[in-house]
Structures are given as C-alpha cells and as structure tokens.
C-alpha positions in Angstrom: 153.1 69.0 -22.1 149.9 68.6 -24.0 149.4 65.0 -22.9 150.5 65.8 -19.3 148.0 68.7 -19.1 145.2 66.5 -20.5 146.0 63.7 -18.0 146.0 66.2 -15.2 142.6 67.7 -16.3 141.1 64.2 -16.6 142.4 63.2 -13.2 141.0 66.4 -11.5 137.7 66.0 -13.3 137.4 62.4 -12.1 138.1 63.4 -8.5 135.4 66.2 -8.6 132.9 63.8 -10.2 133.6 61.2 -7.4 133.0 63.8 -4.7 129.8 65.0 -6.3 128.3 61.6 -6.7 129.1 60.2 -3.3 128.6 63.4 -1.3 131.8 62.5 0.6 134.3 65.2 1.6 137.2 62.7 1.7 138.1 61.5 -1.8 140.2 58.6 -0.4 137.0 57.1 1.2 134.9 57.5 -1.9 134.4 54.4 -4.1 136.1 54.6 -7.5 133.9 56.1 -10.2 134.3 54.6 -13.7 133.3 57.4 -16.1 133.4 55.1 -19.1 134.0 51.5 -20.0 136.9 52.4 -22.3 139.2 49.5 -21.3 136.5 46.9 -21.8 135.5 48.3 -25.2 139.2 48.6 -26.2 139.8 45.0 -25.4 136.5 43.9 -27.2 137.9 44.9 -30.6 138.6 41.4 -31.9 140.5 39.9 -34.7 137.6 37.6 -35.4 135.3 40.5 -36.1 137.9 42.1 -38.4 138.5 38.9 -40.2 134.8 38.2 -40.7 134.1 41.6 -42.2 137.1 41.3 -44.5 136.1 37.9 -45.7 132.6 39.0 -46.5 133.5 42.2 -48.3 136.2 40.5 -50.4 134.0 37.5 -51.4 133.1 36.9 -55.0 129.6 37.9 -54.2 130.7 41.6 -54.0 132.3 41.4 -57.6 135.4 43.4 -56.7 133.4 46.4 -55.4 133.7 48.6 -58.5 131.8 51.9 -58.3 128.5 52.1 -60.1 128.1 48.3 -60.4 126.0 45.6 -58.7 129.0 45.1 -56.5 128.6 48.7 -55.2 125.0 48.1 -54.3 125.9 45.0 -52.3 128.6 46.8 -50.5 126.5 49.9 -49.6 123.7 47.6 -48.3 126.2 45.7 -46.2 127.8 48.8 -44.8 124.6 50.6 -43.9 123.1 47.5 -42.4 126.2 47.0 -40.1 126.4 50.7 -39.1 122.7 50.7 -38.2 123.1 47.5 -36.3 125.8 48.9 -34.0 123.8 52.1 -33.4 125.4 54.8 -35.6 123.0 57.3 -37.1 122.7 58.5 -40.7 125.2 61.3 -41.1 123.8 63.1 -44.2 120.4 64.3 -42.9 118.3 61.1 -42.8 120.6 59.2 -45.1 123.8 57.2 -44.7 124.7 58.0 -48.3 126.3 61.0 -50.0 125.8 61.0 -53.8 129.0 61.4 -55.8 128.5 62.3 -59.5 131.1 60.5 -61.6 132.1 60.6 -65.2 132.8 57.0 -66.3 135.0 56.9 -69.4 136.2 53.6 -70.9 138.9 53.8 -73.6 138.5 51.0 -76.1 141.5 48.7 -76.0 142.1 48.6 -79.8 144.6 51.5 -79.7 148.2 52.0 -80.6 150.5 54.8 -79.8 153.1 55.8 -82.3 156.2 57.8 -81.1 158.6 58.4 -83.9 158.9 55.0 -85.6 158.0 53.1 -82.4 154.6 51.4 -82.2 153.5 50.9 -78.5 150.8 48.4 -77.7 148.0 48.9 -75.2 148.8 47.4 -71.7 152.0 45.8 -73.1 154.1 49.0 -73.0 151.6 51.8 -72.8 148.2 52.8 -71.4 146.2 55.9 -72.3 142.9 57.5 -71.6 141.2 60.8 -71.5 139.1 62.8 -69.1 137.4 64.7 -71.9 133.8 63.8 -72.6 134.2 63.1 -76.3 133.7 59.9 -78.2 137.1 60.1 -80.0 140.4 61.8 -79.3 142.9 62.1 -82.1 146.5 63.0 -81.4 148.1 63.6 -84.8 151.8 64.3 -85.4 152.1 66.1 -82.0 155.7 67.3 -81.2 157.2 65.3 -78.4 159.1 67.0 -75.6 161.0 65.5 -72.6 160.1 67.6 -69.6 162.2 66.1 -66.8 159.9 65.7 -63.8 157.2 68.0 -65.1 157.3 70.1 -61.9 156.5 73.8 -61.4 157.3 74.5 -57.8 158.2 78.1 -57.0 158.9 77.3 -53.3 161.7 75.0 -54.5 162.8 77.4 -57.2 162.1 74.7 -59.8 160.2 75.0 -63.1 160.6 72.4 -65.8 158.3 74.5 -68.0 160.3 77.7 -67.8 162.2 77.4 -71.1 159.6 75.8 -73.4 156.0 76.3 -74.6 154.2 72.9 -74.4 150.9 74.1 -75.8 149.6 71.4 -78.2 152.6 69.2 -77.6 153.1 65.7 -76.1 155.3 65.7 -73.0 157.2 62.7 -71.5 157.7 63.0 -67.8 159.6 61.1 -65.2 157.7 59.5 -62.2 158.4 60.8 -58.7 160.2 64.1 -58.0 163.8 65.4 -58.2 164.6 64.5 -54.6 164.2 60.8 -55.3 167.2 60.8 -57.6 169.3 62.7 -55.1 168.2 61.5 -51.7 171.2 63.0 -49.9 170.8 66.4 -51.5 168.6 69.3 -50.4 166.4 69.0 -53.4 162.7 69.0 -52.5 162.5 66.6 -49.5 165.2 64.2 -50.5 164.0 60.6 -50.5 160.6 61.6 -49.1 158.2 62.2 -52.0 156.3 65.4 -52.2 153.0 65.9 -54.0 155.0 67.0 -57.0 156.0 63.4 -57.5 152.4 62.1 -57.8 151.0 61.3 -61.2 147.8 63.3 -60.4 149.9 66.4 -60.0 151.8 65.8 -63.3 148.6 65.6 -65.3 147.1 68.6 -63.5 150.2 70.8 -64.2 150.5 69.8 -67.8 146.9 70.6 -68.3 147.5 74.1 -66.8 150.4 74.5 -69.1 148.3 73.7 -72.2 149.9 70.3 -73.2 147.9 68.1 -75.5 149.1 64.8 -74.1 151.2 63.5 -71.1 153.0 60.2 -70.8 154.7 59.3 -67.5 157.6 56.9 -67.8 157.0 54.0 -65.5 159.9 52.7 -63.4 159.2 50.2 -60.6 161.5 51.7 -57.9 160.5 55.4 -58.1 156.8 54.5 -58.7 156.9 51.9 -55.9 154.8 49.5 -58.0 155.3 47.3 -61.1 154.0 47.8 -64.6 151.2 45.3 -64.1 149.7 47.7 -61.5 149.7 50.4 -64.2 148.2 48.2 -66.8 145.4 47.0 -64.5 144.6 50.3 -62.8 144.6 52.5 -65.9 142.7 50.2 -68.2 138.9 49.5 -68.2 136.4 52.0 -66.8 138.1 55.2 -65.5 136.3 57.7 -63.3 136.6 61.3 -62.6 134.4 63.8 -60.9 131.8 65.5 -63.2 133.1 69.0 -64.2 131.3 72.0 -65.6 133.5 72.1 -68.7 133.1 68.4 -69.6 136.8 67.8 -69.0 137.9 70.3 -71.6 140.5 71.8 -69.3 142.3 68.5 -68.9 144.9 67.3 -71.4 143.5 65.4 -74.2 145.5 62.2 -73.4 146.8 61.0 -70.1 149.0 57.9 -70.2 152.0 55.9 -69.2 154.8 54.3 -71.1 157.2 51.6 -69.9 160.8 52.2 -69.2 161.8 49.9 -72.0 159.7 51.9 -74.5 161.2 55.2 -73.2 164.8 53.8 -73.7 164.0 52.9 -77.3 162.3 56.3 -78.1 165.1 58.3 -76.6 167.7 56.2 -78.5 165.8 56.9 -81.8 166.1 60.6 -80.8 169.9 60.3 -80.4 169.6 60.5 -76.6 170.5 58.2 -73.8 167.5 57.9 -71.4 169.5 57.4 -68.2 171.8 60.4 -69.1 168.7 62.5 -69.6 167.3 61.4 -66.3 170.5 62.6 -64.6 170.3 66.0 -66.3 166.6 66.2 -65.2 167.6 65.7 -61.5 170.1 68.5 -61.6 167.7 71.4 -62.3 164.8 72.5 -64.3 165.1 70.6 -67.7 163.4 70.2 -71.0 164.5 69.0 -74.4 162.6 68.4 -77.7 162.9 64.9 -79.1 162.3 66.0 -82.6 159.8 63.3 -83.3 156.0 63.1 -83.5 153.3 61.3 -81.5 150.0 60.0 -82.9 147.2 58.1 -81.2 143.6 57.4 -82.0 141.6 57.0 -78.8 137.9 56.0 -78.8 135.9 56.4 -75.7 132.6 55.2 -74.3 131.5 57.6 -71.6 128.6 58.2 -69.4 127.6 60.0 -66.2 127.0 57.7 -63.3 126.3 57.9 -59.6 128.3 56.4 -56.8 128.0 56.9 -53.1 130.1 57.7 -50.0 128.8 56.3 -46.7 128.6 58.7 -43.8 127.5 57.7 -40.3 127.7 59.5 -37.0 127.6 58.9 -33.3 126.5 62.3 -31.9 128.8 63.9 -29.3 127.5 64.4 -25.8 128.7 68.0 -25.4 129.8 69.4 -28.7 128.0 67.4 -31.4 128.8 69.9 -34.1 132.5 69.1 -33.8 133.5 65.8 -35.5 136.4 63.4 -35.5 136.1 61.7 -38.9 137.5 58.2 -39.6 138.0 57.2 -43.3 138.4 54.1 -45.4 137.5 53.4 -49.0 135.1 50.6 -49.8 135.9 50.4 -53.6 138.3 48.2 -55.6 138.8 47.3 -59.3 135.8 45.1 -60.0 136.2 42.4 -62.6 137.7 41.9 -66.0 135.6 39.6 -68.1 138.3 39.5 -70.8 140.6 37.6 -68.5 140.8 33.8 -68.5 140.2 32.0 -65.2 139.7 34.3 -62.2 138.2 37.6 -63.3 137.5 39.3 -60.0 139.7 41.8 -58.3 138.5 40.9 -54.8 140.6 43.6 -53.0 140.9 41.8 -49.7 143.9 43.6 -48.4 143.1 46.8 -50.4 140.8 47.7 -48.9 138.4 45.2 -47.3 140.7 45.3 -44.3 140.4 49.0 -43.8 136.6 48.9 -44.3 136.5 46.0 -41.7 138.5 48.2 -39.3 136.1 51.1 -39.7 133.1 48.9 -38.9 134.8 47.5 -35.9 135.7 51.0 -34.8 132.0 52.1 -35.1 130.9 49.1 -33.0 133.5 50.0 -30.3 132.5 53.7 -30.1 128.8 52.7 -29.9 129.5 50.4 -27.0 130.9 53.1 -24.8 128.7 53.9 -21.7 129.0 57.6 -22.6 129.2 59.1 -26.0 132.4 61.1 -26.4 132.1 64.9 -26.1 132.6 65.4 -29.8 130.8 63.5 -32.5 132.6 60.6 -34.1 131.8 60.0 -37.8 132.7 57.2 -40.2 133.2 58.2 -43.8 133.6 55.2 -46.1 134.3 56.6 -49.6 134.0 55.5 -53.2 136.4 55.7 -56.1 139.7 55.9 -54.1 141.3 53.7 -56.7 140.4 56.2 -59.4 142.4 59.1 -57.8 140.8 59.6 -54.3 137.6 60.8 -56.0 135.1 60.0 -53.2 137.2 61.7 -50.5 138.0 64.6 -52.9 134.3 65.1 -53.5 133.5 65.0 -49.8 136.3 67.6 -49.1 134.9 69.9 -51.7 131.3 69.2 -50.6 131.6 68.5 -46.8 128.7 67.3 -44.8 130.4 68.6 -41.7 131.8 72.1 -42.1 135.6 71.9 -42.4 136.0 74.4 -39.5 134.1 71.9 -37.4 136.1 68.9 -38.5 138.6 68.4 -35.8 140.8 65.6 -37.3 140.8 62.8 -39.8 142.1 59.3 -39.1 142.5 57.0 -42.2 142.6 53.2 -42.5 143.8 51.7 -45.8 145.3 48.3 -46.4 145.7 47.2 -42.8 148.6 45.2 -41.4 147.9 41.5 -42.2 151.6 40.6 -41.6 151.3 40.0 -37.8 151.9 42.1 -34.7 154.9 44.5 -34.7 157.1 46.2 -32.2 156.8 49.5 -34.1 154.2 51.7 -35.6 155.0 53.4 -38.9 153.7 57.0 -39.3 153.1 57.8 -43.0 154.2 61.4 -43.4 155.9 61.6 -40.1 156.2 65.0 -38.5 153.3 66.6 -40.3 150.9 67.3 -37.3 150.6 67.0 -33.6 148.2 64.2 -34.0 151.3 62.1 -33.5 151.2 63.1 -29.8 147.9 61.4 -29.4 149.2 58.5 -31.4 152.3 58.1 -29.3 150.2 57.8 -26.1 148.2 55.0 -27.7 151.3 53.3 -29.0 153.0 53.3 -25.6 150.0 51.5 -24.1 150.8 48.7 -26.4 154.5 48.7 -25.6 155.4 49.8 -29.1 157.4 52.7 -30.6 156.8 55.2 -33.4 158.9 55.0 -36.5 158.9 56.6 -40.0 157.4 54.6 -42.8 159.9 52.3 -44.6 159.7 54.0 -48.0 158.9 57.7 -47.8 159.9 58.0 -51.4 156.7 56.2 -52.4 154.7 59.2 -51.4 152.1 57.2 -49.6 150.8 60.2 -47.7 149.5 61.6 -51.0 148.0 58.3 -52.1 145.1 57.6 -49.7 142.0 59.4 -48.6 143.5 61.4 -45.7 145.2 63.5 -48.3 141.9 64.9 -49.4 141.4 66.3 -45.9 145.0 67.5 -45.7 144.6 69.5 -48.9 141.7 71.5 -47.3 143.6 72.0 -44.0 142.2 69.3 -41.7 145.0 67.6 -39.8 145.0 64.0 -41.0 146.7 60.9 -39.6 147.7 57.7 -41.4 149.7 55.1 -39.4 149.8 51.3 -39.0 152.0 48.5 -37.9 155.7 48.9 -38.9 158.3 46.4 -40.1 159.7 44.9 -36.9 157.8 41.7 -36.0 156.9 41.0 -32.4 158.7 37.6 -32.3 160.6 35.1 -34.5 157.5 33.1 -35.4 155.8 36.3 -36.7 159.0 37.1 -38.6 158.8 33.9 -40.5 155.1 34.3 -41.2 155.8 37.9 -42.3 158.4 36.8 -44.9 156.0 34.3 -46.4 152.9 36.5 -46.4 154.6 39.7 -47.5 155.5 38.1 -50.8 151.9 37.4 -51.5 150.6 40.8 -50.3 153.1 42.7 -52.4 152.8 40.5 -55.4 149.0 40.7 -55.3 148.6 44.5 -55.1 145.9 45.4 -57.6 145.9 41.8 -58.9 143.1 39.2 -58.9 145.1 37.3 -56.2 144.4 39.9 -53.6 142.0 37.5 -52.0 141.1 36.7 -48.4 143.2 34.0 -46.9 142.2 32.0 -43.8 145.8 31.8 -42.6 146.2 35.6 -42.4 147.2 36.7 -39.0 144.8 39.5 -38.0 146.7 40.3 -34.7 148.3 43.3 -36.3 145.0 44.6 -37.7 143.4 44.2 -34.3 146.3 46.0 -32.5 146.3 48.9 -35.0 142.5 49.2 -34.8 142.7 49.4 -31.0 145.4 52.0 -31.3 143.5 54.2 -33.7 140.4 53.8 -31.6 142.2 55.3 -28.6 143.6 58.1 -30.7 140.1 59.1 -31.9 138.6 58.6 -28.4 141.1 61.0 -26.9 140.6 63.6 -29.5 136.8 63.3 -29.3 137.0 63.8 -25.5 139.4 66.7 -25.7 138.9 70.5 -25.9 142.0 70.9 -28.1 142.2 71.2 -31.8 145.1 69.3 -33.5 147.4 71.5 -35.6 149.8 71.0 -38.5 153.5 71.3 -37.7 155.4 74.3 -38.8 157.3 72.3 -41.4 154.2 70.8 -43.0 153.0 72.0 -46.4 149.5 72.0 -45.0 147.9 74.5 -42.5 144.3 75.0 -41.3 142.4 77.3 -43.6 
C-alpha cells in the first residue's frame, strides 16, 4: 500500500504540474513534463567509473589505506577532490572532514600465552592485545573459566555469568551465539546470528562483569572466516575510540585462541572440548578449568587523529532531513615484516564500496532537480578496527539523529557478476525493504535472504552503528544466483579468489573482474535513496526487529 500510495501521489503531482505549466485545461493535450532526468542518470552509472575508482583506491600508492598513515592522507585527498568535482558540498560546516580521535595501541609480537602447561605462540595459535593505555599488562596466574558463549541476554532468559564470579579471572568463550549450535531450535534466532554472537559484544560484556582477560575460541564455520583473518586483523596497530578513563573499564587482555589450542587446554583440564560446547548450547553454562593463565603484554600506544568524510547535496524542500549513504575507506595498511608483497590493498574490501559511493554522489549531482531531502555521503574510517568511524559519527552526529531519515550501506560490493536475486542482510528488519523491492523489480530481480545469516553480517558493517541508535539501516547486494551460465562459470572461479583473499595481501584489483554486478547494485541503491529522499514518509523498523527509533 505504501508504494501504491506513493505512486498515486507522484502521478497526481505530475498531472497538476503539467496543467500549471502549459495552462491547458485538458491534460491529454498537454505535452509530457519530465520533472527529473532520473532514467538518464540511473543509466549513466557505469561499470567503467566504478572499476576506475576501485583500481585507483586499491593501488599500492594508497599503501593499504590504514588510518593515521600516509595512505589515509592520499585517500582523503582523493575522496574530497572527487566529491568536490561532482558538486557535493562540505557536510561538516565548511569542511568535508570529521575528526575522529583514536587510540592506537600496538602490542609487541614477542609475547607468549601460558594456559596450564600449554605455551601458545603469537599469531600461530593465539593473538592478544589490550585497550588499556598502559605500556605493559601482566596477567599472572589468573584462574581460567570456560564461560560457554559469554552471553547475558535477559530477553532470551540466558546468562552464562549467573553461577560464577569472573572478577579478576580469565574467561574462554565460544564464538557466535547459542542459536548457531541448534539452528532448528528456538534458541535466540536459530541460525541467524544476533549481536550476542559478535566478538565486540563478548569483550564488552566480560568487561562489565569484571573479567581480567577474555579469549574467544576461533572456529572457522561459526566465525565465518579462517584463522589467518584473525591473525592478520588482530595483530599490528589496533585502534579504539579515545575514552575518558584511558581504557581502564575494558578487560586487561582481549584475545583469540585457535580451536586446536582449546582442544589441548580442555584435555589437560580433563574435559572434552566438543562435549563442553554441547553443554554450552543447552543453557547458561560455566565451568572452572582449574588451571592458570599468564601473559606479559607490552604496548606502544599513542593518540592519533583520523577522519570521516562527510559530503552533502542539499535538499530542495527539506534540507534538514538527510538520507545518508555509508561506506568505509580504510583497510589494513601494510606489514613490513612480511616477505614479498607487504600491502593489504583492500580492493574488494572496501575500495568497491567506496567507488560505489563516489559513483552515487555523481549520479545525485547530475539530477536536474535536487531531491526534496538532502542526500549525504559518509565515508568512514576504522571500520576494520570495530566500526569505529561510524560508531564515532553515531555518537557525535553531524546531522541530528531525529533528522536522519535512513542509512544505506555499501561494503564489499558484488564483483562476481550480475545476479537474478538480491540478498538482504538482516532481512525483515525494516520497511526500507519495500523501497528496495521496487528498485529490484525494475531490474527483473527478486529479494532473498543472505546466504549465511549465521555469520552475523548485519552486525559487522557500518550500518549497524546507525541501527544501534535507532536509524533504519539497509544493507543489500547481489545474491548467489548468477544471471546466466557464463556468469556462473566466472563466479565459481572468482569466488575462490575473493573468499581466499579476505583480509589478505592478495585482495588486489583484477582487470578481469566483472563489474556488472557492482553497477547493477549501485543503480538499485541509487533508486532506493532517490525514492526516500523524494518521499514525505519516514522508514520504520519492523515489529520483530531488536531496533526501534529513539
């Protein structure tokens, strides 16, 4: 009904406009009036433009786009130059930039973790770090407790902390949430991960409970990525937002251990790891391992400044109301300790999404008439460090949250070719999907749920920062059904590379990438934002969503 009403309103408005302009009493005799060049602009979004931006942003010249480095400076210069060129205005007063104060902490790699008699080696079967602004953290003979999934969720009647005091202790926690282990059950949301399954939540809750250290057991399937991703992402400089207490409210040590290490540790404690996992999935669970943990962690830390980019095309009627597109410009930088290629170019993640937001800005600026509402492009820093740039923006919004109509996010766009379907990440959360469905039908495609809802992707990109503060947020892109047989063959070959190169130095631009899917998805999301920006309606969360407007 919402789309039908909108269509009727637009049709009536067009008719009235035609009469007014021509002075003719018979609408049939009036020449057609084109209120906007939407179709021409829609069709002008090209794969060549998207490919060129991606190629440039992921080149070695940008040094992997790590925040606070020379690579950031090159990236910011490129983004502001391109946004200025197409006609977007500075969105933060007279500046395109929003300063984000970060704490950069680099744990020195000469560390070992001792759990019982087991010595775990850095990046081989453990990684560890700290958000505390201290030069050294010493974990000495800390009692180890297995805490199941480390979840305290009153709405699910689940509290792994209920029977044990973890103050000053080291807790070992499973990745994901209890629903993953019992997808057919009514636990949590079954195979669809909730925020309780995210590593960020597990560290936050353990901090609230007073634990001294937290180690999450990595397993590829429930984590949805391999150990190499953990080793690469949680080593080197780590960033967090600057806090008033210098990180003192966080656990002293945040880390991961491999499944193999966990199996050995549990065996030494007289326990079978897989049996303990089964117990942990049946209800709130904790068990002391009757062994100690020790770790000497040395840090280099410093405050630094990074920047979000915020650009705006002012609305023609209600410029104070904004539709905000997001992507993240950052990646992992470079690792000079590696032999051979040292640069994490981040072509797929997320030069493609940043390219899409630049193409989107160009499209909106080429419209004959600005949309009624403002359209803003927010390109954030430090997504790879835990959505820090978007989190900072959500806590310090340039546009008041009650004037932020919706968020549309673009991250790791579809380089696998055109598809018959569009995957909605977090399907059913808001009525933004009604706008999306209209845009998808134009392309002859259908909406589907994401392939792996258990991966918790909705909680792993920048739209989540908006969702947490109540702004309806959409994340959708090409699905898994290729448009034709040739694309299917290309998809099989390319998907092996894309998946295998996630957060690896091989995530590089490739000339043979098919940008047809990126183009189609960018056009689709352009139409979604165009419709919302020209509407009088405010998108809402669904009744079953865990988010609501605040």
